[in-house]
N, C-alpha and C positions, 0 to 999 in steps of 0.2 A: 600434445595434450589439449583437450577441449577447454574452451573458456567456461568458467562456472556459470550456471544458469540460476536466475533468481525469479521469484514471483513477486508481483505487487500484491500486498495484503492490506486489508482495511479492518478496523475494529468497529464496534457498535456505535462509537462516537464519530464515525466517518473520518478517522485519522488514518493516513496512509504510511506505509513503510515498505521495505523490501525484505525478503527472507530467502534463504538458500532453498532452491527447489529440491535438494536432497534431504532436507530435514523436515520433520513433522511440524506442522504449524503450532505455535504456542496457543494456549487457551485464550479465548476472546478475540482471536484474529481469524479472518476468512480470506480465501483466495478472491482477489478482485478481478480476475479474468485476464491478466496480462503477465507474460513471462518473457524473459530475454536476458541480455547481459546486464550487469550492474548499471551501466550508463544508459541503456535503453529503458530500463525500469525507472530510473530516476527522472529521465526525460518525460516518460509517460505520466509520472506523478506530477511533474510541473504543469502538465496540460490539464489534468483533471482535478487537482486539489487547489482550487482557486480561492477558497476561504478557509484559512487555517484554524478558525475557531471550532471547538468541538460542537457536534450537532446540538447537544443540550443547551449550549450557550446561544447558538444561532436561533434556536426555537424560542428561547426565553426573551430574546431581544427583538423578535419579529412582531 
């Protein structure tokens, strides 16, 4: 049996999550261009999501 595939997804506030590649994306979330195993996707998020604050908060404090 093949390992489940996941997508890295991002919302408009630039918050990241993973989502099953077999399911339709939920409203407000977009494919962030990376797919792999759960562990690979979480590792990718660790490298790209360096500021956990929502985009609106980052922009308000800049």
